[in-house]
N, C-alpha and C positions, 0 to 999 in steps of 0.2 A: 460553456458558460466563462466568464472573464472572473479565473481564479483570482484578479488584483481587487478588483472588488466586493469579493463576498468574508464574509465573517469568520474569524477562524474557529476550530473546533479543537479540543483535546484529543487525543486517540495517543492507543499504546502501541509503539514497535516493538516488539522484542524486548518485550517488557520495560522499556521507558516513557516516559510523556512526550508528547510530541504534536505542537502546534503545525496544524495544516490549513489553510482556506475550505472553507466550507465547500461542496462541492466538490473536493477532491476528488477522483478515479485511481486504483491501484494504479495503473497506469502512470500518471500523473504523479503517485508519491512518489514511485521505484525514480521517475524522474530526477523530484525533487533532492533526493535523495543518494544520486547520481550512481545508480544499483542499474550493473549489465544484465539485462536483461531474460537473455542467452540461457543463464545455467541456474536460474533461480526457481523456487516455487513461494506459492504465496496463500497462507492461511487468514482466514476475514472471520472472524468471530467461531475458530475451532471448524471450517467447513472450506474445504482447498479453493480458491478461486481457480476457474476454470483460465487456465492464458491466452484463448481466444477472446475470452471475456471479459480481459482487464483496463477497455480503452472504455466501455458501459457501465463495471460497477463502481456505485459511489460509494465510500463512505462515510459511513455515520458517525453524528459523534459520539463518545466515549469507546469508537470499536477496538477489538483487541486484533493485532495483525503479527503476522510471526514467519517473517520474510527468512528464507533458508536457501542457501548454495551446495548447488551438486559438488561433493568433489570424489572425485575418482581413487582410488586404491587397492592395495592388493594381500 
């Protein structure tokens, strides 16, 4: 899908409202946000989005996403 041609939709990312093109996938959102994907997990509407499916998971209007980074510690 050509994201430049899609109508924008509003979603929530980590509690903040964000407008993204309709038809945006989880992978595309992370790219738009310049998020390094190697050490993050994504929750979409209360369910963990499987990393191997990020390119296929479309984000619906009104969706609530949580993006968390893995942090090492001791």
